[in-house]
C-alpha positions in Angstrom: -65.3 169.3 -116.0 -67.6 172.2 -115.8 -66.5 174.0 -119.1 -66.8 171.2 -121.2 -70.4 171.0 -119.9 -71.1 174.9 -120.3 -70.2 174.6 -124.1 -72.6 170.9 -124.3 -75.4 173.0 -122.7 -74.6 176.0 -124.8 -74.4 174.2 -128.2 -77.9 171.9 -127.5 -77.5 169.3 -125.5 -80.3 167.9 -124.1 -82.6 171.2 -125.5 -85.1 169.0 -125.5 -85.1 167.2 -122.8 -87.7 168.6 -119.7 -85.8 170.1 -117.1 -88.6 169.1 -114.7 -86.4 167.0 -112.4 -83.3 168.6 -112.5 -81.7 170.6 -110.2 -82.5 174.8 -110.3 -79.0 175.5 -110.5 -78.7 172.9 -113.9 -82.0 174.3 -115.0 -80.5 178.2 -114.8 -77.8 177.2 -116.6 -78.7 175.4 -119.4 -81.1 178.0 -120.0 -78.1 181.1 -119.8 -75.8 178.9 -121.8 -78.6 178.6 -124.8 -79.1 182.1 -125.3 -75.3 183.2 -125.1 -74.1 184.8 -128.3 -70.2 185.2 -130.1 -67.9 184.1 -132.9 -66.7 181.5 -130.3 -70.0 180.5 -129.1 -71.0 180.0 -133.2 -68.0 177.8 -133.5 -68.6 175.7 -130.1 -72.1 175.4 -132.1 -71.0 174.4 -135.7 -68.5 172.0 -134.1 -70.7 170.0 -132.0 -73.5 169.9 -134.8 -70.8 168.5 -137.0 -69.4 165.6 -134.7 -72.7 164.9 -132.8 -73.9 161.3 -132.8 -76.9 159.8 -133.1 -76.7 158.0 -129.5 -76.7 160.9 -126.8 -75.6 158.8 -123.8 -72.1 157.9 -126.2 -71.9 161.3 -127.0 -71.6 162.6 -124.0 -69.2 159.8 -123.0 -66.9 161.1 -125.4 -67.3 164.7 -123.6 -66.8 163.3 -120.2 -63.5 161.4 -121.4 -62.2 165.5 -122.8 -62.8 166.8 -119.0 -61.1 164.3 -117.8 -57.8 164.0 -119.6 -57.4 168.3 -119.9 -55.6 170.2 -117.9 -56.5 173.8 -116.4 -58.2 176.7 -118.0 -57.7 178.7 -120.4 -55.9 176.2 -122.4 -57.1 172.9 -121.6 -54.6 171.2 -123.2 -54.3 167.0 -122.2 -52.2 165.9 -119.3 -51.6 162.4 -121.2 -49.3 162.0 -124.1 -51.1 161.4 -127.4 -50.8 157.8 -127.4 -51.8 157.6 -124.4 -55.5 159.4 -124.9 -58.5 157.2 -124.7 -60.0 157.0 -128.4 -63.1 159.0 -127.5 -61.0 162.0 -127.2 -59.0 161.7 -130.0 -62.5 161.8 -131.6 -62.9 165.4 -130.7 -59.9 166.7 -132.7 -59.7 170.4 -132.8 -62.1 170.7 -129.3 -59.5 171.9 -127.2 -58.9 175.0 -129.1 -62.6 175.9 -129.2 -63.4 175.3 -125.8 -60.6 177.2 -124.8 -62.0 180.6 -127.3 -65.6 179.8 -125.7 -64.5 180.2 -122.2 -62.6 183.1 -123.2 -65.2 184.9 -125.0 -68.5 184.0 -122.4 -65.8 184.7 -119.0 -66.5 181.1 -117.7 -64.0 181.6 -114.9 -66.2 183.8 -113.5 -69.3 181.9 -113.9 -67.1 178.9 -112.1 -66.3 181.1 -109.7 -70.2 181.7 -108.8 -71.3 178.4 -108.7 -68.2 176.9 -107.0 -70.0 176.9 -103.5 -72.4 175.0 -104.7 -69.9 172.2 -105.4 -68.2 172.5 -102.3 -71.3 172.2 -100.7 -71.9 168.9 -102.2 -68.4 167.5 -102.2 -68.4 168.1 -98.2 -71.6 166.5 -97.8 -70.6 163.1 -99.6 -66.7 163.3 -98.1 -67.9 161.1 -94.7 -69.3 158.4 -97.2 -67.0 158.3 -99.3 -64.6 158.2 -96.7 -66.1 155.4 -95.1 -66.5 153.0 -98.2 -62.4 153.6 -98.6 -62.1 152.8 -95.1 -64.2 149.8 -95.2 -62.5 148.3 -98.6 -58.9 148.9 -97.6 -59.4 147.0 -93.7 -60.8 144.3 -95.8 -58.0 143.7 -98.2 -55.4 145.0 -95.5 -53.8 147.9 -98.2 -52.2 150.5 -97.2 -52.9 153.5 -99.9 -49.0 154.9 -100.7 -49.6 158.7 -101.3 -46.2 159.2 -103.1 -47.7 156.7 -106.1 -48.4 157.5 -109.3 -52.2 155.7 -109.5 -55.4 157.7 -108.8 -58.2 157.4 -107.8 -60.6 160.4 -108.1 -64.4 161.7 -107.4 -65.9 164.4 -110.1 -69.0 166.3 -108.9 -70.7 167.4 -111.7 -74.4 168.6 -111.3 -74.2 169.5 -114.8 -73.5 166.4 -116.3 -77.5 164.8 -114.2 -77.0 161.1 -114.4 -74.4 158.7 -113.0 -71.0 158.1 -114.5 -69.4 154.7 -113.5 -65.8 154.7 -113.1 -63.4 155.5 -116.0 -59.9 153.9 -116.3 -57.4 155.4 -118.5 -54.2 153.5 -117.5 -53.5 153.9 -113.7 -55.9 156.8 -113.5 -59.6 156.2 -112.4 -62.2 158.8 -112.0 -66.0 158.4 -110.8 -68.1 161.5 -112.5 -71.6 161.9 -109.9 -74.1 164.5 -110.0 -74.5 165.4 -106.3 -74.5 163.8 -102.6 -78.1 163.6 -103.3 -77.6 160.7 -105.6 -74.0 159.5 -104.8 -74.4 155.8 -105.6 -72.1 153.9 -103.0 -72.2 150.4 -104.8 -71.2 152.1 -107.6 -68.3 154.3 -105.3 -67.5 151.0 -104.1 -66.7 148.7 -107.3 -64.9 151.5 -108.7 -62.6 151.6 -105.8 -62.2 147.8 -105.4 -61.0 148.3 -109.3 -58.4 150.7 -108.6 -57.1 148.4 -105.7 -56.9 145.3 -107.2 -56.7 145.7 -111.2 -52.8 145.6 -111.0 -52.9 142.1 -109.1 -54.0 139.7 -112.4 -51.2 142.0 -114.1 -48.6 141.7 -111.9 -49.6 137.6 -111.5 -50.2 136.9 -115.1 -48.3 133.5 -114.9 -50.1 132.8 -111.7 -53.5 133.0 -113.4 -52.9 131.9 -116.5 -53.4 128.2 -114.9 -56.8 129.4 -114.7 -57.2 130.7 -118.5 -59.6 127.0 -119.4 -62.6 128.4 -117.5 -62.1 132.1 -119.1 -62.4 130.5 -122.4 -65.2 129.1 -121.5 -67.1 132.3 -119.9 -66.0 134.2 -122.8 -68.5 133.1 -125.4 -71.7 134.4 -122.8 -73.7 136.8 -124.2 -74.0 138.9 -121.6 -70.3 139.5 -120.5 -69.2 143.1 -121.3 -67.2 143.1 -124.8 -64.0 144.6 -123.6 -63.8 141.7 -121.4 -64.5 138.8 -123.7 -60.6 138.9 -124.8 -58.6 140.7 -122.0 -58.2 137.3 -119.3 -56.4 139.7 -116.8 -59.3 142.6 -116.7 -62.1 139.6 -116.6 -59.9 138.0 -113.8 -59.7 141.5 -112.0 -63.4 142.1 -112.4 -64.5 138.3 -110.6 -62.6 139.4 -108.1 -63.8 142.6 -107.4 -67.7 141.2 -107.7 -66.5 138.7 -105.1 -64.6 140.9 -102.9 -68.4 142.9 -103.1 -70.1 139.9 -102.3 -68.2 140.0 -98.8 -68.3 143.6 -98.0 -72.2 143.9 -98.5 -72.8 141.1 -95.9 -76.3 139.7 -97.4 -78.5 137.4 -96.5 -77.8 133.9 -98.1 -80.6 133.6 -100.3 -79.6 137.3 -101.9 -75.7 135.6 -101.9 -76.8 132.7 -103.8 -78.9 134.8 -106.1 -75.9 137.5 -106.8 -73.9 134.1 -107.3 -76.2 132.5 -110.2 -76.4 135.8 -111.8 -73.2 135.9 -112.1 -72.6 132.7 -113.5 -75.5 133.2 -115.6 -73.7 136.4 -117.0 -70.5 134.6 -117.7 -68.7 136.2 -114.5 -68.0 131.7 -113.6 -65.0 132.8 -111.4 -66.8 135.0 -108.9 -67.7 131.6 -106.8 -64.7 130.1 -106.6 -63.1 133.8 -105.8 -65.7 134.0 -103.0 -65.3 130.8 -101.4 -61.6 131.4 -101.3 -61.8 134.6 -99.5 -62.7 132.7 -96.1 -58.8 132.0 -95.8 -57.6 135.4 -97.2 -59.9 136.0 -93.7 -58.3 133.9 -91.6 -54.9 134.8 -93.0 -52.5 137.6 -91.9 -51.4 138.9 -95.4 -52.8 141.7 -97.4 -54.0 141.0 -100.5 -51.0 142.0 -102.7 -49.3 139.0 -101.2 -51.5 136.6 -100.6 -53.0 137.1 -104.3 -51.5 134.1 -105.5 -52.8 131.6 -103.0 -56.2 133.1 -103.6 -56.1 132.0 -107.4 -54.2 128.7 -106.4 -56.9 127.4 -104.5 -59.3 127.5 -107.6 -59.7 123.3 -108.1 -59.2 123.6 -112.1 -60.6 120.0 -112.8 -63.8 120.9 -110.3 -64.5 124.0 -111.8 -64.4 123.3 -115.5 -67.7 120.4 -114.4 -69.1 123.5 -112.8 -68.9 125.8 -115.8 -69.5 123.4 -118.5 -72.9 123.2 -116.7 -73.7 126.9 -116.8 -76.4 128.1 -119.3 -75.7 131.7 -119.6 -78.2 134.5 -119.9 -79.2 135.8 -123.1 -78.0 139.1 -124.5 -79.1 142.3 -123.0 -80.6 145.3 -124.7 -78.2 148.4 -126.1 -75.7 149.8 -124.1 -76.1 153.1 -121.7 -72.7 154.4 -122.2 -73.2 157.0 -118.9 -74.4 154.2 -116.1 -71.6 151.6 -117.4 -68.5 150.8 -116.3 -66.0 152.5 -119.1 -62.5 151.1 -119.6 -60.0 152.8 -121.9 -56.7 151.4 -123.3 -56.8 148.1 -120.8 -53.3 147.5 -120.2 -52.4 144.2 -121.0 -49.8 141.4 -119.1 -46.8 142.6 -118.9 -44.3 140.5 -121.4 -42.9 137.7 -119.7 -40.5 134.5 -120.0 -42.2 132.0 -117.2 -43.1 128.7 -119.5 -46.3 127.6 -120.1 -45.4 124.7 -117.3 -47.9 124.1 -114.4 -45.4 122.8 -112.1 -42.7 125.7 -112.8 -45.2 127.9 -112.4 -46.2 126.4 -109.4 -42.5 126.5 -108.2 -42.0 130.1 -109.1 -45.4 131.4 -107.4 -43.9 129.0 -104.2 -40.7 131.0 -104.1 -42.4 134.6 -104.3 -44.5 133.3 -101.7 -41.3 132.1 -99.3 -39.4 135.9 -100.1 -43.0 137.5 -98.8 -42.6 135.2 -95.4 -38.9 136.2 -95.3 -38.0 132.6 -95.5 -35.3 132.8 -98.2 -34.0 129.2 -97.6 -37.4 128.0 -98.7 -37.8 130.4 -101.4 -34.1 129.2 -103.0 -35.2 125.6 -103.1 -38.3 125.9 -105.3 -36.6 128.1 -107.6 -33.7 125.8 -108.0 -36.5 123.0 -109.0 -36.9 125.4 -112.0 -33.5 125.7 -112.6 -33.1 122.0 -112.9 -35.6 121.8 -115.8 -35.1 125.3 -117.2 -31.4 126.4 -116.8 -32.2 130.1 -118.1 -35.2 131.0 -116.9 -34.8 134.8 -116.1 -37.6 134.7 -113.1 -35.5 131.8 -111.0 -32.6 133.3 -111.1 -34.1 136.6 -110.4 -35.3 135.2 -107.1 -32.0 133.9 -106.3 -30.9 137.0 -106.5 -33.1 138.6 -103.8 -32.4 135.5 -102.0 -29.1 136.5 -101.8 -30.2 140.0 -101.1 -31.9 138.8 -97.9 -28.8 137.1 -96.5 -26.7 140.3 -97.3 -24.4 138.0 -100.1 -23.8 141.4 -102.1 -21.1 139.0 -104.1 -23.4 136.7 -105.0 -26.4 138.9 -105.4 -24.0 141.5 -108.0 -23.1 138.0 -109.9 -26.8 136.7 -110.2 -28.2 140.5 -111.4 -25.4 141.1 -113.6 -26.1 138.2 -115.3 -29.8 139.2 -115.9 -29.1 142.5 -117.2 -25.5 142.2 -119.1 -24.4 139.3 -121.5 -26.4 136.6 -123.4 -28.7 135.7 -120.4 -29.5 139.5 -120.1 -33.5 139.1 -119.4 -34.3 141.5 -121.9 -37.4 139.5 -122.5 -38.7 140.4 -119.3 -39.4 143.5 -118.7 -40.1 143.3 -114.6 -37.0 141.2 -114.2 -34.2 143.5 -116.5 -35.7 146.7 -114.8 -35.6 145.5 -111.1 -32.1 143.7 -111.2 -30.8 147.3 -112.8 -32.4 148.5 -109.4 -30.9 146.1 -107.2 -27.7 146.3 -108.5 -28.0 150.0 -107.8 -29.1 149.9 -104.4 -25.6 147.6 -104.1 -23.9 149.4 -105.7 -24.5 152.8 -103.3 -24.4 150.5 -100.3 -20.6 149.6 -101.2 -20.3 153.3 -101.8 -20.0 153.7 -105.6 -22.4 156.5 -106.3 -21.5 156.5 -109.9 -22.1 152.7 -111.3 -25.3 153.1 -108.5 -26.3 156.4 -111.1 -25.4 154.2 -114.1 -27.9 150.7 -112.6 -30.9 153.6 -112.0 -30.7 155.3 -115.0 -30.3 151.5 -116.9 -33.6 151.1 -114.9 -35.3 153.6 -116.3 -34.7 153.1 -119.6 -36.3 149.8 -119.8 -39.4 149.5 -122.4 -42.0 148.0 -120.3 -40.7 148.5 -117.1 -43.2 148.5 -113.6 -44.3 151.9 -112.5 -42.9 150.5 -109.2 -39.6 149.6 -110.5 -39.6 153.4 -112.2 -40.7 154.6 -108.9 -37.3 153.4 -107.0 -35.1 154.0 -109.6 -36.5 157.9 -109.6 -36.3 158.2 -106.2 -32.8 156.8 -105.7 -31.6 159.4 -108.2 -32.8 161.4 -106.2 -30.6 160.6 -103.0 -27.8 158.8 -105.2 -24.7 160.3 -103.7 -25.7 161.7 -101.1 -25.3 160.9 -97.5 -27.8 158.4 -96.9 -28.4 154.6 -95.4 -30.0 152.9 -98.6 -32.6 150.4 -97.7 -32.6 146.6 -98.0 -35.2 145.2 -100.0 
């Protein structure tokens, strides 16, 4: 990020902006960069002119994306596959090689070593405040962070940016760029971190939130609603959930709370109000949000909310968007493919079964899944639930039969990656327990080959492959 920002300043970015309110380091570095000379600098300036945009904020946004997804000096190779890159980075085709040449010609590595103590000081200054935000948020949601998870949340300190940039999400990687401890926006940090914690839930429980779709269809017409959210129901639901939790954590006065809810309604975030109300029951419950989320969604009275939302008068559109101050999300993940029927009773029964499994009540879970199979005899999610029940009851023969049905033959869950991948993983676990490591390995590899498989299933399969065949005591799911 530092090299990218040096390159921008050398190219003339913000050359006509007064440095009166800038930090001394930023002002001095701009002066130094503007006087750099050499073939690589000239090539950099020519590239900058060719790709310059009328909107300075939008242009800065492109280079911030580049800095976030690029690997270390001196090559700055992308850390993601091309098909995973944000479109802003693809628009900077050829910049990587130019930046690499600039880095080497101008000895930016040595410059970085000179200024690094300044950055370290800023990081040290903000550490406790950020840690407190994370502590409070995870405590409220009863969430334990997994240090082995491939998902990441990163705060990048870059004084040369000179302004605050909110969360940037590319896949499972969240980043927040801030100018320094003196301007640390704790509200923005909290908002970004809550997205990191809560965004996966509407995708994981897409069949549960589907029932509330009519509320979203009405809200999607709100002029102030973020354009990216207007056709992305899971992300919209996540945003409303984040706002509801934020309102709980801020502990505002009743007047301030009501005013915030009124603004959310007017801006199109109509689910914030019922979610905020539903959080009261969550606070009195025991499960963490990952397990409680379906109950949170189900508690929203669809008919009552439809009537309320119909009376809301949405506010007019905002002025031009600031690309560096707003929430920028790239390549939002869509909900996983699913075979769940569009049937409220079946969805309720499946959700009830999942909840009973979480409560370690296999008998009640089995009854819920059987209700679904009476109406939909081949429903993969219900069969999968019965397989999990069999494992809970240590009925290996029944579990093998169910998961085998879901992985091979005419009833295989080929249209539901979640069920297919986890069924392979569970079969592998059973074979490991029975002392058949070769057959277990085949199942774990099959799980990794499932297109669209959940990341958790891939992690479980990869971890199992690393120990399969050795002396171990496999965990029972």
